[in-house]
NUKE-290000 format. One record per residue: x, y, z of N, C-alpha, C, O, CB in turn; residue in three letters. Coordinates in steps of 0.1 Angstrom, whole numbers. Glycine has a CB too. Example, Ala and Ser with C-alpha at 12.3 -4.5 7.8 and 13.67 -1.06 7.14 Angstrom:
BEGIN
((132,-57,78),(123,-45,78),(132,-33,78),(142,-33,85),(113,-45,90),ALA)
((128,-22,71),(137,-11,71),(129,0,79),(134,11,80),(141,-6,57),SER)
# end
This chain:
BEGIN
((382,-209,325),(372,-199,324),(358,-206,325),(356,-216,318),(373,-191,310),MET)
((349,-200,332),(336,-206,335),(327,-205,322),(330,-196,314),(329,-200,347),SER)
((317,-214,321),(308,-213,310),(301,-200,309),(298,-195,299),(298,-225,311),THR)
((297,-195,321),(290,-182,322),(298,-171,316),(293,-162,309),(286,-179,336),THR)
((311,-171,320),(321,-160,315),(322,-161,300),(322,-151,293),(334,-162,322),THR)
((323,-173,295),(325,-175,280),(312,-170,273),(313,-163,263),(327,-190,277),VAL)
((301,-174,279),(288,-170,272),(287,-155,272),(283,-149,262),(276,-176,280),ARG)
((290,-148,283),(289,-133,284),(299,-127,274),(296,-116,268),(291,-128,298),ARG)
((311,-133,273),(321,-127,264),(316,-128,249),(318,-118,241),(334,-134,265),SER)
((310,-139,246),(304,-141,232),(293,-131,230),(292,-126,219),(300,-155,230),LEU)
((285,-129,240),(274,-120,239),(279,-106,236),(273,-98,228),(265,-120,252),ALA)
((290,-102,243),(296,-89,241),(301,-87,227),(298,-77,220),(307,-87,251),LEU)
((308,-98,222),(312,-97,208),(301,-96,198),(302,-90,188),(321,-109,205),LEU)
((290,-103,201),(279,-104,192),(272,-90,191),(268,-86,180),(268,-114,197),ALA)
((272,-82,201),(266,-69,201),(274,-59,192),(268,-51,186),(265,-63,215),LEU)
((287,-61,191),(296,-52,184),(294,-53,169),(298,-44,162),(310,-54,188),LEU)
((288,-63,164),(287,-66,150),(274,-61,144),(275,-54,133),(288,-80,147),LEU)
((262,-64,149),(250,-61,141),(242,-48,144),(231,-47,140),(240,-72,143),PRO)
((249,-38,150),(242,-26,153),(238,-18,141),(246,-17,131),(251,-17,162),LEU)
((226,-13,141),(222,-4,130),(220,10,135),(216,12,147),(209,-9,123),THR)
((222,20,127),(221,34,132),(211,41,124),(209,39,112),(235,40,131),ALA)
((204,50,131),(195,59,124),(203,71,118),(199,76,108),(184,64,134),CYS)
((214,75,125),(222,85,120),(235,80,113),(235,70,107),(225,95,131),GLY)
((246,87,116),(258,84,110),(264,71,115),(261,68,127),(269,95,112),SER)
((270,63,107),(277,50,111),(291,52,115),(298,43,119),(276,40,100),ASP)
((296,65,114),(310,67,118),(312,68,132),(303,72,140),(315,80,111),GLU)
((325,65,137),(328,67,151),(326,54,159),(324,43,153),(320,77,157),GLY)
((327,56,172),(326,44,181),(312,39,182),(302,46,177),(331,48,195),GLU)
((310,27,188),(297,21,189),(289,28,200),(277,27,200),(298,6,192),ASP)
((295,34,210),(288,42,220),(297,52,226),(310,51,224),(283,32,231),SER)
((292,62,232),(300,73,238),(304,84,228),(297,85,218),(312,67,244),GLY)
((314,91,231),(318,102,223),(325,97,210),(334,89,211),(327,112,231),ARG)
((321,103,199),(328,99,186),(339,109,184),(340,120,190),(318,99,175),GLN)
((348,105,174),(360,113,171),(356,127,166),(364,137,168),(368,106,161),SER)
((344,129,160),(341,142,154),(333,151,164),(328,161,161),(332,140,142),ASP)
((332,146,177),(326,154,187),(311,150,189),(305,155,199),(327,168,184),GLY)
((305,143,180),(292,139,182),(290,128,192),(300,123,197),(286,133,168),ASP)
((278,125,197),(275,116,207),(266,105,202),(257,107,194),(269,123,219),THR)
((269,92,206),(261,81,202),(256,74,214),(263,71,223),(270,71,193),THR)
((243,71,214),(238,62,224),(233,49,217),(228,50,205),(226,68,232),ILE)
((234,38,224),(230,25,218),(218,19,226),(218,19,238),(241,15,218),THR)
((208,16,218),(195,10,224),(194,-4,220),(193,-7,208),(183,19,220),VAL)
((193,-13,230),(190,-27,228),(175,-29,229),(169,-26,239),(198,-36,238),LEU)
((169,-34,218),(154,-35,218),(150,-48,212),(156,-53,202),(148,-23,210),ALA)
((139,-53,217),(133,-66,212),(129,-64,197),(126,-53,192),(120,-69,219),ALA)
((130,-75,189),(129,-74,175),(115,-69,171),(114,-62,161),(130,-88,169),ALA)
((105,-71,179),(91,-67,176),(90,-51,177),(80,-46,173),(81,-73,185),SER)
((100,-45,182),(100,-30,183),(108,-23,171),(110,-11,172),(107,-26,196),LEU)
((112,-31,161),(120,-26,151),(114,-13,144),(121,-3,144),(122,-36,140),THR)
((102,-13,140),(97,-2,133),(94,10,142),(97,21,138),(84,-6,126),ASP)
((88,7,154),(85,19,162),(98,25,168),(99,37,169),(76,14,174),THR)
((108,17,172),(120,23,178),(128,30,167),(136,39,170),(128,13,185),PHE)
((127,25,155),(134,32,144),(128,46,142),(136,56,141),(134,24,131),THR)
((115,47,143),(109,60,142),(112,69,154),(114,81,152),(94,58,140),ALA)
((112,63,166),(114,71,178),(129,76,178),(132,87,183),(111,63,190),LEU)
((138,67,173),(152,71,173),(154,83,164),(162,92,166),(161,59,168),ALA)
((147,83,152),(148,94,143),(142,107,150),(148,118,148),(140,92,130),GLU)
((131,106,157),(126,117,164),(136,122,175),(138,134,176),(113,114,171),ASP)
((142,113,182),(152,117,192),(164,124,186),(168,134,191),(157,104,199),PHE)
((169,119,175),(180,126,168),(176,140,163),(184,149,164),(185,118,156),GLU)
((164,141,159),(159,154,154),(158,165,165),(160,177,163),(145,153,147),ALA)
((156,160,177),(155,168,189),(168,170,196),(169,179,205),(145,163,199),GLU)
((178,162,193),(191,163,199),(202,164,189),(207,154,184),(194,151,208),HIS)
((206,176,186),(216,179,175),(229,173,179),(233,174,191),(217,194,173),GLU)
((235,166,170),(248,159,173),(247,146,179),(257,140,182),(256,168,181),GLY)
((235,141,181),(233,128,188),(229,117,178),(219,120,170),(223,129,200),VAL)
((235,106,178),(231,95,169),(226,83,178),(232,80,189),(243,90,161),THR)
((215,77,174),(210,66,182),(212,53,174),(208,52,162),(194,68,184),VAL)
((220,44,179),(222,31,173),(213,21,179),(211,21,191),(237,27,174),LYS)
((207,13,171),(197,3,175),(202,-11,173),(206,-14,162),(183,6,168),LEU)
((201,-19,183),(204,-33,181),(191,-41,184),(186,-42,196),(216,-38,191),ALA)
((185,-48,174),(173,-56,176),(177,-70,176),(184,-75,167),(163,-52,165),PHE)
((171,-78,185),(173,-92,186),(163,-98,196),(154,-91,200),(188,-95,191),ASP)
((164,-111,198),(156,-117,209),(159,-110,222),(170,-107,225),(159,-132,209),SER)
((148,-108,230),(150,-102,243),(160,-109,252),(168,-103,259),(136,-101,250),SER)
((160,-123,251),(169,-130,260),(183,-128,256),(192,-127,265),(166,-145,258),ALA)
((186,-127,243),(199,-124,238),(204,-110,243),(215,-108,247),(200,-125,223),THR)
((195,-100,241),(199,-87,245),(201,-85,260),(210,-78,265),(188,-77,241),LEU)
((192,-92,268),(194,-92,283),(208,-97,287),(214,-92,296),(183,-99,290),ALA)
((212,-108,280),(225,-114,283),(236,-105,279),(246,-104,286),(226,-128,276),GLU)
((234,-98,268),(245,-88,264),(246,-77,274),(257,-73,278),(241,-83,250),GLN)
((234,-72,279),(234,-61,289),(241,-66,301),(249,-58,307),(220,-57,292),ALA)
((238,-78,306),(245,-83,318),(260,-85,316),(267,-84,326),(238,-97,322),LEU)
((264,-88,304),(278,-90,301),(285,-77,300),(297,-77,297),(280,-97,289),GLY)
((279,-65,302),(285,-52,301),(287,-47,287),(295,-38,285),(299,-53,307),GLY)
((279,-52,278),(280,-47,264),(278,-31,264),(271,-26,272),(269,-53,255),ALA)
((285,-25,254),(285,-10,254),(271,-5,249),(270,-3,237),(296,-5,245),PRO)
((262,-3,258),(249,1,254),(243,10,265),(249,11,276),(239,-11,252),ALA)
((232,17,262),(227,27,271),(213,24,276),(209,28,287),(227,40,265),ASP)
((205,17,268),(191,14,271),(187,0,267),(192,-5,257),(181,25,264),VAL)
((179,-6,275),(174,-20,272),(158,-19,272),(152,-14,281),(179,-30,282),LEU)
((152,-25,261),(138,-26,261),(135,-40,256),(139,-45,246),(131,-16,251),ALA)
((127,-48,264),(124,-62,262),(110,-64,259),(101,-55,262),(129,-71,273),THR)
((106,-76,254),(93,-79,251),(86,-87,262),(75,-93,260),(92,-87,238),ALA)
((92,-88,274),(85,-93,285),(92,-89,298),(104,-85,298),(84,-109,284),ASP)
((85,-89,309),(90,-85,322),(100,-95,328),(109,-91,335),(79,-82,332),THR)
((98,-108,325),(107,-118,331),(121,-116,326),(131,-118,333),(102,-132,327),ALA)
((122,-114,313),(136,-112,307),(142,-99,313),(154,-99,316),(135,-111,292),THR)
((135,-89,314),(140,-77,320),(144,-79,335),(155,-74,339),(130,-65,320),MET)
((137,-87,342),(140,-91,356),(154,-98,356),(162,-97,365),(129,-100,362),ASP)
((156,-107,346),(169,-114,345),(181,-105,343),(192,-108,347),(168,-124,333),ASP)
((178,-93,338),(189,-83,335),(190,-73,346),(196,-62,344),(187,-77,322),ALA)
((183,-75,357),(182,-65,368),(195,-59,372),(196,-47,376),(174,-70,379),SER)
((206,-67,373),(219,-62,378),(225,-52,368),(234,-44,372),(228,-74,379),GLU)
((220,-51,356),(225,-42,346),(217,-29,345),(220,-20,337),(226,-49,332),ALA)
((206,-28,352),(197,-17,351),(201,-6,360),(204,-8,372),(183,-21,354),LEU)
((201,7,355),(204,18,363),(192,24,370),(193,33,378),(211,29,354),ALA)
((180,20,367),(168,25,373),(157,14,371),(159,4,364),(163,38,366),ALA)
((147,15,379),(136,5,378),(130,5,364),(127,16,359),(125,8,389),ASP)
((127,-6,358),(121,-7,345),(107,-1,345),(100,-3,355),(121,-21,339),PRO)
((103,5,334),(89,10,333),(82,4,321),(88,3,311),(89,26,332),GLN)
((70,0,323),(62,-6,312),(58,5,303),(54,16,307),(49,-13,318),LEU)
((58,2,290),(55,13,280),(45,8,269),(40,16,261),(67,18,273),PHE)
((43,-5,268),(34,-10,258),(30,-25,261),(36,-31,269),(41,-9,244),ALA)
((19,-29,254),(15,-43,254),(12,-48,240),(11,-40,231),(2,-45,263),THR)
((12,-61,239),(10,-67,226),(3,-81,227),(3,-87,238),(23,-69,219),ASN)
((-3,-85,217),(-9,-99,217),(-5,-106,204),(0,-99,195),(-25,-98,219),THR)
((-8,-119,203),(-4,-127,192),(-15,-129,182),(-27,-130,186),(2,-140,196),MET)
((-12,-130,169),(-21,-135,159),(-14,-145,150),(-2,-146,151),(-26,-122,150),VAL)
((-22,-152,142),(-16,-161,133),(-15,-154,120),(-25,-150,114),(-25,-174,132),LEU)
((-2,-153,115),(0,-146,102),(1,-156,91),(7,-167,92),(13,-138,103),ALA)
((-5,-153,79),(-5,-161,68),(0,-154,56),(-1,-142,55),(-20,-166,65),LEU)
((7,-161,46),(11,-154,34),(-1,-147,27),(-12,-152,28),(18,-164,25),PRO)
((2,-137,20),(-9,-130,14),(-18,-138,5),(-30,-137,4),(-3,-118,6),ALA)
((-11,-148,-3),(-19,-157,-12),(-25,-169,-5),(-32,-177,-11),(-10,-161,-23),ASP)
((-21,-171,8),(-26,-182,17),(-27,-195,9),(-38,-200,7),(-40,-178,22),ASN)
((-16,-200,5),(-16,-212,-4),(-22,-224,3),(-27,-234,-3),(-2,-216,-8),PRO)
((-21,-225,16),(-27,-236,24),(-42,-235,26),(-48,-244,31),(-20,-237,37),ALA)
((-48,-224,22),(-62,-222,24),(-67,-222,38),(-77,-227,41),(-69,-233,16),GLY)
((-59,-216,47),(-62,-216,61),(-73,-206,63),(-72,-194,59),(-50,-212,70),ILE)
((-84,-210,70),(-95,-201,73),(-97,-199,88),(-104,-190,93),(-107,-206,67),THR)
((-91,-208,96),(-92,-207,111),(-80,-213,118),(-72,-221,111),(-105,-214,116),SER)
((-78,-210,130),(-67,-216,138),(-67,-231,138),(-57,-237,138),(-67,-211,152),TYR)
((-79,-237,138),(-80,-252,138),(-73,-258,126),(-70,-270,127),(-95,-256,139),ASP)
((-72,-251,115),(-65,-257,103),(-51,-260,106),(-45,-268,98),(-66,-247,92),ASP)
((-45,-255,117),(-31,-259,120),(-30,-273,123),(-19,-279,122),(-25,-250,131),LEU)
((-41,-280,127),(-41,-294,131),(-40,-303,119),(-38,-315,120),(-53,-297,139),GLY)
((-42,-297,107),(-41,-305,95),(-27,-309,92),(-17,-301,94),(-47,-298,83),SER)
((-24,-321,88),(-11,-326,85),(-5,-319,73),(7,-320,71),(-11,-341,83),GLY)
((-13,-312,65),(-8,-306,53),(-3,-291,55),(2,-285,46),(-19,-306,42),ASP)
((-5,-286,67),(-2,-272,71),(11,-271,79),(13,-279,88),(-14,-266,78),VAL)
((20,-262,75),(32,-260,82),(31,-246,89),(26,-237,83),(45,-261,73),THR)
((36,-246,101),(36,-233,108),(49,-231,116),(56,-241,119),(24,-231,118),TYR)
((53,-219,119),(66,-216,126),(63,-207,138),(53,-200,139),(76,-210,117),VAL)
((72,-209,148),(71,-201,161),(85,-197,165),(95,-201,159),(64,-208,172),VAL)
((86,-188,174),(99,-184,180),(104,-195,189),(97,-204,194),(98,-171,188),CYS)
((117,-195,191),(123,-204,201),(117,-201,215),(114,-190,217),(139,-204,201),VAL)
((117,-211,224),(110,-209,236),(118,-201,246),(112,-197,257),(107,-222,242),ASP)
((130,-197,243),(138,-188,252),(134,-174,249),(137,-165,257),(153,-190,250),THR)
((128,-171,238),(123,-157,234),(109,-155,239),(101,-164,240),(124,-155,219),ALA)
((106,-143,243),(92,-140,248),(82,-144,238),(71,-150,242),(91,-125,251),PRO)
((84,-142,225),(74,-146,215),(72,-161,215),(61,-166,212),(78,-141,201),CYS)
((83,-169,218),(82,-183,219),(75,-188,231),(67,-198,230),(96,-189,218),GLY)
((77,-181,242),(70,-185,254),(55,-183,253),(47,-191,257),(75,-176,266),LYS)
((51,-172,247),(37,-169,245),(31,-179,235),(20,-185,237),(34,-155,239),VAL)
((38,-182,224),(33,-192,214),(31,-205,221),(21,-212,219),(42,-193,202),ALA)
((41,-209,229),(40,-222,236),(28,-223,245),(21,-233,246),(53,-225,244),ALA)
((26,-212,252),(14,-212,261),(1,-213,253),(-8,-220,258),(14,-199,269),ALA)
((0,-206,242),(-12,-207,234),(-14,-221,227),(-25,-226,227),(-11,-196,223),LEU)
((-3,-227,223),(-4,-240,217),(-9,-250,228),(-17,-258,225),(10,-245,212),ILE)
((-4,-249,240),(-8,-258,251),(-23,-255,254),(-30,-265,256),(1,-256,263),GLU)
((-26,-243,256),(-40,-240,260),(-51,-244,249),(-62,-246,253),(-41,-225,263),SER)
((-47,-244,237),(-56,-247,226),(-56,-262,223),(-64,-267,215),(-53,-239,214),THR)
((-46,-269,229),(-45,-284,226),(-40,-287,212),(-43,-298,208),(-59,-290,228),GLY)
((-33,-278,206),(-28,-281,193),(-17,-291,194),(-7,-290,201),(-22,-268,186),LEU)
((-19,-302,186),(-9,-313,187),(1,-313,176),(12,-318,177),(-16,-326,186),GLU)
((-2,-306,165),(8,-305,154),(20,-297,158),(19,-286,164),(1,-299,142),ALA)
((32,-302,155),(45,-295,159),(48,-285,149),(45,-286,137),(56,-306,160),GLU)
((54,-274,153),(59,-264,144),(70,-269,134),(78,-278,138),(64,-251,151),PRO)
((71,-264,122),(81,-269,113),(95,-264,116),(105,-270,112),(77,-266,99),SER)
((95,-252,123),(108,-247,127),(107,-237,139),(96,-232,141),(115,-240,115),SER)
((118,-235,146),(118,-226,157),(127,-214,153),(139,-217,151),(122,-233,171),LEU)
((122,-202,153),(130,-191,148),(135,-182,160),(130,-182,171),(122,-182,139),GLU)
((146,-175,157),(153,-168,168),(145,-157,174),(146,-154,185),(166,-163,163),VAL)
((137,-150,165),(128,-139,170),(116,-138,161),(115,-145,151),(136,-126,171),ASP)
((107,-129,165),(94,-128,157),(96,-123,143),(88,-126,134),(85,-119,165),VAL)
((106,-115,141),(109,-110,127),(113,-122,118),(110,-122,106),(120,-99,127),LYS)
((120,-131,123),(124,-143,116),(112,-152,112),(111,-157,102),(134,-151,123),ALA)
((102,-152,122),(90,-160,120),(82,-153,108),(78,-159,99),(81,-160,133),VAL)
((81,-140,109),(74,-132,99),(80,-134,85),(73,-135,75),(73,-117,103),LEU)
((93,-134,85),(100,-136,72),(97,-149,66),(95,-150,53),(115,-134,74),SER)
((96,-159,74),(93,-173,69),(79,-173,62),(77,-179,52),(93,-183,80),LYS)
((70,-165,68),(56,-165,63),(56,-157,50),(50,-161,40),(47,-158,74),VAL)
((62,-145,50),(61,-136,39),(68,-143,26),(63,-141,15),(68,-123,42),ILE)
((78,-150,28),(85,-157,17),(79,-171,14),(85,-178,6),(100,-158,21),THR)
((68,-174,19),(61,-187,17),(69,-199,21),(67,-210,15),(58,-187,2),ASP)
((78,-197,30),(85,-209,36),(77,-216,47),(81,-226,51),(99,-204,41),GLU)
((66,-210,51),(57,-216,60),(43,-211,57),(41,-200,52),(61,-212,75),ALA)
((33,-220,60),(19,-216,58),(14,-206,68),(4,-200,65),(11,-229,57),ASP)
((20,-206,80),(15,-197,90),(26,-195,100),(36,-202,101),(2,-203,97),ALA)
((24,-184,108),(34,-182,119),(28,-174,130),(19,-166,128),(46,-174,113),GLY)
((32,-177,142),(28,-170,154),(36,-157,155),(48,-157,158),(29,-179,167),PHE)
((29,-145,154),(36,-133,154),(28,-123,163),(16,-126,166),(38,-126,140),VAL)
((34,-112,167),(27,-102,174),(18,-94,165),(21,-93,153),(36,-92,182),TYR)
((7,-89,170),(-3,-82,162),(4,-70,155),(1,-67,143),(-14,-77,170),ALA)
((14,-64,161),(21,-52,156),(29,-56,144),(31,-48,134),(29,-46,166),THR)
((35,-68,144),(43,-73,132),(34,-75,120),(38,-72,109),(50,-86,136),ASP)
((22,-80,122),(13,-81,111),(9,-68,106),(7,-66,94),(0,-89,116),ALA)
((7,-58,115),(3,-45,110),(15,-39,102),(13,-33,91),(1,-35,122),VAL)
((27,-41,106),(39,-36,99),(41,-43,86),(45,-36,76),(51,-38,108),ALA)
((37,-55,85),(38,-63,72),(28,-58,61),(30,-61,50),(37,-77,74),ALA)
((17,-52,66),(7,-47,56),(1,-58,48),(-3,-68,53),(14,-36,47),GLY)
((1,-55,35),(-6,-64,25),(2,-77,23),(-3,-86,16),(-8,-58,12),ASP)
((14,-78,29),(22,-90,27),(17,-102,34),(20,-114,31),(36,-88,31),ALA)
((8,-100,44),(2,-111,52),(-13,-108,54),(-17,-97,54),(10,-113,65),VAL)
((-20,-119,58),(-33,-118,63),(-32,-124,77),(-22,-131,80),(-44,-124,54),SER)
((-43,-123,85),(-42,-128,99),(-54,-136,102),(-65,-134,97),(-40,-117,109),THR)
((-52,-145,112),(-63,-153,118),(-62,-152,133),(-51,-152,138),(-63,-168,113),VAL)
((-73,-150,139),(-73,-149,154),(-69,-162,161),(-72,-173,156),(-87,-145,159),GLU)
((-61,-161,171),(-57,-173,179),(-66,-173,192),(-66,-164,199),(-42,-172,183),ILE)
((-73,-184,194),(-81,-185,206),(-73,-183,219),(-63,-189,221),(-88,-199,206),PRO)
((-78,-175,228),(-71,-172,240),(-60,-162,240),(-53,-159,250),(-66,-185,245),GLY)
((-57,-156,228),(-46,-147,226),(-48,-135,235),(-38,-129,240),(-44,-143,212),ALA)
((-60,-131,237),(-63,-119,245),(-59,-121,260),(-58,-111,267),(-78,-115,244),ALA)
((-58,-133,264),(-54,-136,278),(-39,-138,279),(-34,-139,291),(-61,-148,283),GLU)
((-32,-138,268),(-17,-139,269),(-11,-126,264),(-5,-125,254),(-13,-151,260),GLN)
((-13,-116,272),(-8,-103,269),(7,-101,272),(12,-105,283),(-16,-92,276),VAL)
((14,-96,263),(29,-93,264),(31,-79,269),(26,-70,262),(37,-97,251),THR)
((38,-77,280),(41,-63,284),(56,-60,282),(65,-68,284),(38,-62,300),SER)
((58,-48,277),(72,-43,273),(77,-33,283),(71,-23,285),(71,-37,259),TYR)
((88,-37,290),(95,-27,299),(107,-21,293),(113,-27,283),(99,-34,312),PRO)
((111,-10,298),(123,-3,293),(131,3,305),(125,7,315),(120,8,283),ILE)
((144,4,304),(152,9,315),(166,13,309),(171,7,300),(154,-1,326),ALA)
((172,24,315),(186,27,312),(196,17,318),(192,10,328),(190,41,317),PRO)
((208,16,313),(217,6,317),(229,12,325),(232,24,323),(223,-2,305),LEU)
((234,5,335),(244,10,344),(257,13,336),(265,22,340),(247,0,355),VAL)
((260,6,325),(272,8,318),(272,20,308),(282,23,302),(276,-4,310),GLN)
((260,27,308),(259,38,299),(269,49,302),(271,53,314),(245,44,300),SER)
((275,54,292),(284,66,293),(277,79,291),(283,90,292),(296,64,283),GLN)
((264,78,287),(256,90,285),(243,88,292),(232,87,286),(253,91,269),GLU)
((244,88,306),(232,85,314),(221,94,312),(209,90,312),(236,85,329),ALA)
((223,107,310),(213,117,308),(205,114,295),(193,115,295),(218,131,308),ASP)
((213,112,285),(206,109,272),(199,96,272),(188,94,266),(217,109,261),LEU)
((204,86,279),(197,73,280),(184,75,287),(174,70,282),(206,63,289),ALA)
((183,83,298),(171,85,304),(161,94,296),(149,92,296),(173,93,318),GLN)
((167,103,288),(158,111,279),(152,102,268),(141,105,264),(167,122,272),GLU)
((159,92,264),(153,83,254),(142,75,260),(131,73,254),(164,73,248),PHE)
((144,70,272),(133,63,280),(121,72,281),(110,68,279),(138,59,294),VAL)
((124,85,285),(113,95,286),(105,97,273),(93,98,274),(119,108,291),ASP)
((112,97,262),(106,98,249),(96,87,247),(85,89,242),(116,99,238),LEU)
((101,75,249),(92,63,247),(79,64,256),(69,60,252),(100,50,250),VAL)
((81,69,268),(70,70,277),(61,82,275),(50,83,281),(75,70,292),LEU)
((66,92,267),(59,104,265),(46,102,257),(44,92,251),(68,115,258),SER)
((38,113,256),(26,112,248),(29,110,233),(22,102,227),(18,125,250),GLU)
((40,116,228),(43,114,214),(48,100,212),(45,93,202),(54,124,210),ALA)
((56,95,221),(61,81,220),(50,71,221),(49,61,213),(71,78,231),GLY)
((41,73,230),(29,64,231),(20,65,219),(15,54,215),(21,68,243),GLN)
((19,76,212),(11,77,200),(18,69,189),(11,62,181),(10,92,196),GLN)
((31,70,188),(38,62,178),(36,47,180),(33,40,170),(54,65,178),THR)
((36,42,192),(34,28,195),(19,24,193),(16,14,187),(37,25,210),LEU)
((10,33,196),(-4,31,193),(-7,29,178),(-14,20,174),(-13,42,199),THR)
((-1,38,170),(-3,38,156),(3,25,150),(-2,21,140),(5,50,150),ASP)
((12,19,157),(18,6,152),(10,-6,156),(13,-17,153),(32,5,156),ALA)
((0,-4,165),(-8,-15,169),(-6,-20,183),(-12,-29,188),(-7,-26,160),GLY)
((4,-13,190),(6,-17,204),(-5,-12,213),(-12,-2,210),(19,-11,209),PHE)
((-8,-20,224),(-17,-15,234),(-10,-7,244),(2,-7,245),(-24,-28,240),GLY)
((-18,0,253),(-12,8,264),(-6,-1,274),(-10,-12,276),(-22,17,270),PRO)
((4,4,282),(10,-4,293),(-1,-7,303),(-9,2,306),(21,4,299),PRO)
((-1,-19,309),(-11,-23,318),(-5,-23,332),(-12,-26,342),(-17,-36,315),SER)
# end
């Protein structure tokens, strides 16, 4: 068995475990459930957790008998799962390159629905006394970023390079929610997160601007998947995200408009 086949098989198994549902947890992971209800599964970048949870609830309210299951993870992991034929209906990633990698699994051209930029998140009590991005160069300050295979890691790496920061991160986290968790729990003095994650964290964090962040804009695409057993519902979920109501939910969370 080839390495690629093994990797895709593992990705498939990984998807079957961590799915969260806005509605009932009973029944199959996708498709028709035993009680006659319908479930669709949406694979979404970790930075979309709060907004897609809200949108899934709206979708369920408008579609009686439909449950939306959400799987949040690194975009790279989700794209690999989609390519491996994981039982899912929609894919939303935190960058266009990752969506392009999953092109063979897409049932329609991906559409951009939001943008995001990065900020430096600090614990609410700011024990390191950070007042500017330059403080990361101090040997007494620890900071964390995403792994470079994740969109959040790619952006962080580009910002670190462009600013000439020589201090190494203390750890590389699987996704932006893991970075934020390290900051909130005081396991790191700072972390590179999306502006929307800082908004969602509320008073648990404060933020510092990262020089050049406005030039490193992250674009979010979404598309239905070829393996979907509920193609109409999959497209309707995509339509909700792109709709005026969906866009307002994203704007309220701090996302920028699609560019």
